C-alpha positions in Angstrom: -8.5 7.3 9.4 -5.2 8.0 7.7 -6.8 9.9 4.8 -9.0 11.8 7.2 -5.9 12.9 9.2 -4.1 13.8 6.0 -7.1 15.8 4.7 -6.9 17.8 7.9 -3.2 18.5 7.2 -2.0 16.0 9.9 0.9 13.7 8.8 0.7 10.0 9.5 3.0 8.4 12.1 2.6 4.6 12.1 4.3 1.2 12.3 5.5 0.0 8.9 2.7 -2.5 8.3 0.2 -3.1 5.5 -2.3 -0.3 5.5 0.0 2.6 6.4 2.6 1.3 3.9 -0.1 1.2 1.2 -1.2 4.8 1.9 2.1 6.4 2.7 4.3 4.5 0.2 7.1 6.9 -1.0 5.0 10.0 -0.5 6.4 12.6 1.9 3.2 12.6 4.0 4.1 10.4 6.9 6.8 8.4 8.8 6.7 4.7 9.2 9.0 3.2 11.8 9.1 0.4 14.3 9.7 3.0 17.0 6.4 4.9 17.1 7.7 7.7 19.2 10.4 8.3 16.6 7.8 8.2 13.8 5.7 10.8 15.6 8.7 13.1 16.3 9.8 12.9 12.6 6.3 13.4 11.3 6.2 16.8 13.0 8.6 18.0 10.4 6.3 17.1 7.5 4.4 19.8 5.5 0.7 20.1 6.5 0.1 21.4 3.0 1.6 18.3 1.3 -0.5 16.1 3.5 -3.7 17.9 2.6 -2.8 18.0 -1.2 -2.2 14.2 -1.2 -5.5 13.5 0.6 -7.5 15.7 -1.8 -6.2 13.7 -4.7 -7.5 10.5 -3.2 -11.1 11.1 -4.2 -13.7 8.4 -4.9 -13.6 9.6 -8.5 -9.8 9.0 -8.8 -10.1 5.6 -7.0 -12.9 4.5 -9.4 -10.8 5.7 -12.4 -7.8 3.8 -11.2 -9.9 0.6 -10.6 -11.5 0.9 -14.1 -8.0 1.3 -15.7 -6.9 -1.9 -14.1 -10.1 -3.7 -15.2 -9.6 -2.5 -18.8 -6.0 -3.7 -18.7 -6.9 -7.1 -17.5 -9.8 -7.4 -19.9 -7.5 -6.5 -22.8 -5.2 -9.4 -21.9 -2.9 -7.4 -19.9 -1.8 -8.2 -16.4 -1.3 -6.8 -13.0 1.7 -7.3 -10.8 -0.3 -9.6 -8.5 -1.3 -11.9 -11.4 2.1 -12.0 -13.0 3.6 -14.3 -10.3 1.6 -16.6 -8.1 4.6 -18.7 -7.3 5.9 -18.5 -3.8 9.6 -17.6 -3.6 10.3 -20.8 -1.6 8.9 -22.9 -4.5 9.4 -21.2 -7.9 7.4 -22.7 -10.7 5.1 -24.6 -8.5 1.6 -23.3 -8.1 0.2 -24.4 -4.7 -1.3 -22.8 -1.7 1.4 -21.3 0.4 1.8 -22.8 3.9 3.7 -19.9 5.4 2.0 -18.1 8.3 1.8 -14.9 6.4 -0.2 -16.4 3.6 -3.6 -17.3 5.0 -5.3 -16.3 1.7 -4.4 -15.7 -1.9 -4.7 -11.9 -1.3 -2.3 -12.1 1.7 0.1 -14.1 -0.4 0.1 -11.5 -3.2 0.6 -8.7 -0.6 3.5 -10.7 0.9 5.0 -11.1 -2.6 4.6 -7.4 -3.3 6.2 -6.4 0.0 9.1 -8.8 -0.4 10.1 -8.4 -4.0 
């Protein structure tokens, strides 16, 4: 629903969690904060045009192009950030399933690493 809101020129106000963090990132199209009221009030200052422009760039064509670029890189022997380091920060050099509550799956583990590096 974030992209739909952005496509309508409505900025995003959300908690700083996976999902909103992945969409908003460093782009000036939303406010992420633990205090949702504060995020909403600050989001009112964001340009509607900037929100719409960002959303229009998130087409299926652009998503497919980005995905294929990653596939080509991996197929050519390259790497992606998630593949570069499967070691948990609490046990460097040891490849084993993480026992932390945030790492219920390999994908969650990679996301945790990305968000905490």
